[in-house]
C-alpha positions, 0 to 999 in steps of 0.5 A: 082950031075946030076941036070937034073936027079933030075929035070926029077925025080921031074917032074914025081912026082904025087904031089897029093899023097904028098899034104897031107904030105906037109899039115901035115908038115906045120900043125906040124910046125905052131902048134908047134910055136903056142903052144910055143907062148901060153906056153910063155903067160901062163907062164907069166900069171902064174908068174903074178898071183903067184907074187901077191898071198898070200905067208904067212904073211909079217912083214911090217915096212913101210912109206906112199908115196902119189901118187904125191910123187910117180910120182916124180923120185927124191923123190922116189929115196930119199925115197927108199934110206931112206928105204934101209938105215934103218930097214924099208922094205915097202911102201904104195902108193896111188891107189886112195886117198880121192880126188877119183882120181886113180893115174894112167891110169886105165882100170876099166870101171867106172873110165874110162867112168867118167874120175876118174883118174889123171896121177900122176904116169906115169908108175905104173908097172915100179915103182912097179918093181923098188921098188920090185927089191930093196926088198921093199914090195909094198902096194896099198892104196885105200880110199873107201867111202871118194871119192870126184871124184865119188861123183861129177860124180855120184850124185845118189851115193853121200851123200847129204845135207838135206837142199840144196840137194847138195852134202854134204861135210865134214870138209875137204870140200870133198864128200863121197859116200854111204857106202851101195852101192853095186856099190861102193863096186864093183868099189873099189874091181875092182880097187883092183884086177887091182892093184894086177895084176899090181904087188902090193903085198897087198891092204890097204883099208882106209875110210871103214866107215861112215863120222865122221866129218862135219855136220853129222846130215844134211846128206841124204843118197841116198841108205841107209835108216837106216833099217840096222845099220851102223855097219851091213853095214860096216861089210857086206862090210868086208865080201864082199871084203873077198869073192872077194879078199880072195886069196890076202893080204888085210889090213884094216885101222881102227880108233885107238879107235876101239881097246878100244871099243872091251870092249863095242862093240861101233861102234863110230857111223861110223860102225867100230868095230875091232871084225867085221874086224878081220875075214876078213883081213890079217892085221888090221891097227888101226891109233894109232896117239897120237894126235887123242886121245884128250879127249879119256882117262880120265887119259891121259890129253895130249895124244901127250905128252904120245905116249907110254901110248896111244899105250900101252893102246890101245893094253892092252884094246884089248889084251883079244880079240886078244889073243882069236883070235890068231888061226886066221891068222890076225895080228895087224899092226898099223899106227903111227904118223910121223907128227906135229900138230899145237901145237906140233912137232913130234920129233925123241923121240916122234916116238921112244916111239911109236915104243917101245910101238909097239914092247913091244906089239908084233905088227906085224910091223908098218906103218908111216904116214906123208901126206908130206912124210917127215920121214928123221929126224927119220932115227936114230930111224928107223935104230935100232931094 
């Protein structure tokens, strides 16, 4: 090819005529690249949202895993293997426990500004993905009003002692924040939304109540003045979280006795009633630990020795209410006892009887509680239907 001819020809081109075409070509190239990049981002965003959106009920049979345990690879692997080698399919992991410390680095402003987090779980996204890749349903637990860290940092939100005006502490020497505080409500909901964006498939709210132990008469509430009842306050929180989180799976931990008190509407002076929670959660998780029912029933003198009877009676007491509400998409999924007391040991037979009572009453799964996360003695019981 005669390049001298080409050069001559090019030198004669009036570039001013071709400049708009050249700009248009650049615009098309860069525009296409930008659109592709945006498309990828949008797809990723949609995938993340779809991943945590409610996709129908999940019949979870799971174990509680503390944030400290969740931060140890060896223990996580051991518990994962245990779940996979039994009929279990779920894990409940602390987002924020009763210490008030968020268990990973959070971006929620109130927690960031007041350093209300502790790096117990190094890479929360990696942990969630690891469990979900194994087919394990991952639930994030949030202790709402029992929040020692927030009460210590934000005194204006903390329950006080009437005598000393210092932060009030319950029988476990931990502090609480005012259940009527909208700031506290929104803080916990912000944590829930962040956790869902990280990949948690369900939020489990615990301690959604007023204190039940310690010198309760000595409490001075900074915000709640008693004009509305405790029951009304807690019900308002139930309603509020539902408005904010209605597109996601959310569960509520309630005192086990709430199931029996549907007969009289009593809130046990902590504000909790099953009938108030029922319309606003996907799962109700009453804590049906037999050892917690000491003195609850006249005809059951030693509840720890009668685990089947405790759980069965709880369901029977609530049966008419639950039957009437069957048109709602709410399921009863109780916590059962996998821990010892000072006097009694939780044996495989003890757990077997609880599990049988749950199955006989058509509960929608169950969750095992052990603060030590030690469930290994129950493998045989949990390996059968």
